PAROLO-447741 format. One record per residue (C-alpha): residue in one letter; x, y, z. Coordinates in steps of 0.05 Angstrom, whole numbers, padded with zeros to 5 digits, always signed. Example, Ala and Ser with C-alpha at 12.3 -4.5 7.8 and 13.67 -1.06 7.14 Angstrom:
% PAROLO-447741
a+00246-00090+00156
s+00273-00021+00143
% end
This chain:
% PAROLO-447741
m-00555-00688+00342
l-00584-00743+00298
i-00576-00731+00223
l-00617-00776+00178
g-00603-00783+00104
a-00617-00829+00046
l-00573-00854-00010
r-00629-00843-00061
d-00646-00772-00038
g-00647-00726-00098
v-00651-00664-00054
i-00598-00673+00001
s-00538-00715-00016
p-00512-00768+00030
e-00445-00732+00029
s-00479-00669+00056
c-00508-00710+00114
l-00440-00740+00131
r-00406-00672+00124
a-00456-00642+00173
a-00444-00698+00223
r-00369-00688+00219
h-00377-00614+00236
v-00423-00623+00296
r-00388-00653+00356
g-00424-00715+00380
a-00471-00718+00319
k-00493-00784+00292
a-00510-00795+00218
v-00554-00852+00195
l-00561-00865+00121
f-00620-00904+00094
e-00601-00946+00033
d-00667-00956-00004
e-00703-00892+00013
g-00706-00824-00019
h-00721-00755+00009
w-00785-00776+00046
i-00756-00825+00096
g-00816-00817+00143
r-00865-00837+00088
e-00822-00891+00057
s-00799-00927+00120
p-00836-00900+00181
a-00822-00960+00226
r-00747-00957+00211
l-00747-00882+00224
v-00780-00892+00292
r-00731-00947+00308
e-00670-00904+00291
v-00696-00846+00333
a-00710-00894+00391
v-00639-00922+00386
y-00611-00851+00386
l-00652-00830+00446
e-00629-00893+00484
e-00557-00875+00467
l-00568-00805+00496
r-00600-00835+00558
l-00541-00882+00568
a-00491-00825+00557
e-00525-00784+00611
s-00526-00842+00659
g-00452-00856+00649
l-00463-00925+00620
p-00424-00948+00558
v-00450-00918+00493
g-00440-00942+00423
l-00472-01010+00427
p-00481-01040+00358
t-00545-01022+00322
e-00575-01049+00259
s-00551-00987+00223
t-00480-00993+00248
y-00470-01060+00214
g-00512-01050+00152
g-00575-01087+00173
p-00637-01088+00129
g-00642-01023+00091
a-00582-00993+00126
a-00525-00960+00089
g-00490-00946+00154
s-00481-00895+00208
a-00426-00849+00230
q-00413-00811+00294
a-00373-00748+00295
g-00330-00722+00351
h-00310-00790+00379
% end
C-alpha cells in the first residue's frame, strides 16, 4: 500500500500518514514537503513519478529481484520530505 501525505496538509497530518504506514505491513509512506492537501493538483508530475516508483518496487518484489533501491523521496530530493516503509 502506498500512502501519500504532505507536510503542509491542513486536513490529514503527516503523523497520521506515518502512523497508517506503520500499521499496514509492507506499506510505504511518501511525504511531500511543499504541498498541501491537493498533492495531485499541486505536483501532478511528482505524484505520477512516486506512483511509478512504487509500482516498479511491487514488480521487482514479485519477480524476486532486490527491492528498496534509492528513490528521490528516500533521500530527500526536490520537494521530498522523505519516505518510510513499514513491516521491513
